[in-house]
Phi, psi and omega in degrees: 000132179288153184302318181298316179296321180298315181295315181296321178296316179298318178295321179295316179294315179298317178297321178297320179294319180296314180297317179298318178296319181295332182277346178285152178298149177302148179297134180292158184237016183267323185233124182256183178280340182240103182295151178293158177293141180235124175298166179301130180087000181249157178224152177266124177275337170195192184286356185240345187230125175238132180235132180268165178297339178273003179088359179289130180256120177254120177270127183272119186247125176268003184260146179276124177280113181237028180097354183277350175091015183292333177303313180285318183298316180294320178297323179295322180297316180291312184297328180302313183276333182284337182063049177250170178280137183297327181290348178267000188268134173232169178228138179226152179291150182274161167286176176273119182199150184293339180294341180265007181299144180274105181276319187299320185294329178282316180298318180293339181275358177296149185283056176233149174296142181306330181268000182294144180216176182124165184302316182295313181297313180297321180294318181293319179294318180296315181294320178295317179297319180295319179296317182292334173295327179284319184286311177069058179274114179275125178201160176232126180162173176066023182051040187253354191297311181292318178299319182292323185262358186307314182272314187292323180292319177293320177297322178297317178294318180292322179293319177297320178297318179298321178295321178293322178296317179298318180296319180292320180298318179292321181293324181273349181070037182232170176287141183297336180294341180272359183258147174218152182257140179198127172053044177077017178222156171252126183250136174211117185061232179260014181251152179219137178236131178284155177301325182298319181282343179263346192302312184299319178290318181296329182295341181270356186259152181231084180299155177279210182297138180246156178256126180274156180295150169279153180307328180293344181263357183296135175240346180243310179299130180097349178275157176269091183256152177295139180292138184289336185260358188295312184295316180295324177295320179296327179272351182073026184247017183251161171255125184217131178053041177087003180269145179225136177266126179242119186262339184205174185293329179295316178295323178298318181296321177297315179296317181297322179296328180292344180283347180053054181292146173278158179306132179090352180276149184231154174253134178233139179252141174232147186284151174205168180248009180148228182296141182275080175280182188303321180294336180271349185292345177288340185290316181283344186300317178294336183283334186297317179292339186262338186223143178282335183229080176288138181227136174288148182223140175245141175269124181277134177269129179269342181259157181297150174287148178225150177275134178233000000 
């Protein structure tokens, strides 16, 4: 085969593959290859929603809480469509999976003016978003978290609600159209089923396309609700932006085991007062020759701060 024919054939095959890939539907973001952790008695209805037998709803968050409030904002998006009680909502970190990739931050970073429009701009944004669904880069930044999760988190809540409605309809022996969700329960006629008692059955169901609420129907989004992480932060018992509170040697051993250390590897802690700016970078340097996994550590104060 002549070189020219070889190159043209390769370009033709490559172009055909690209066009074929572009014509396929975008990769879904509801169910990943790595399911979220589920406490005892709880089940995952999709990659974003876990419901316990006690009715507690855990929203799975792939975003790092750094004080910007995404823990609460993401929970509000899910709870809005799920129709659960706000006091039943909790948030837990997600596993690593491409469904949690941040698409918005990459699309927003394209070299176009935010108000730019037109066939080329729309095509580039669409192609970039489709590509990032395949790559699945998990990140938090650029004020992109709510924009990135605005649709998928609401879709996760609506899909979980649809599965609960189907489970209730089958249990009651009625048409699903006669069922409605409200305040963590499915109501049909004079019967009511809690989300907790329906969760295990609902987890086996795969509802089709769901319709999201119009803004005029919002009952949670837009409200001034208490932040879910505020109380735990005040007590120093929360994990935020990669920080973990360890109260005793048993908790330390559990945490150390999660690092999957190789034989002979050691963990070393060095003191810090917060963010590692340039002046703090001298602190980890002595730890590196002594430990394979140096970690910054803060001492938590149990007594109130006082001015002196």
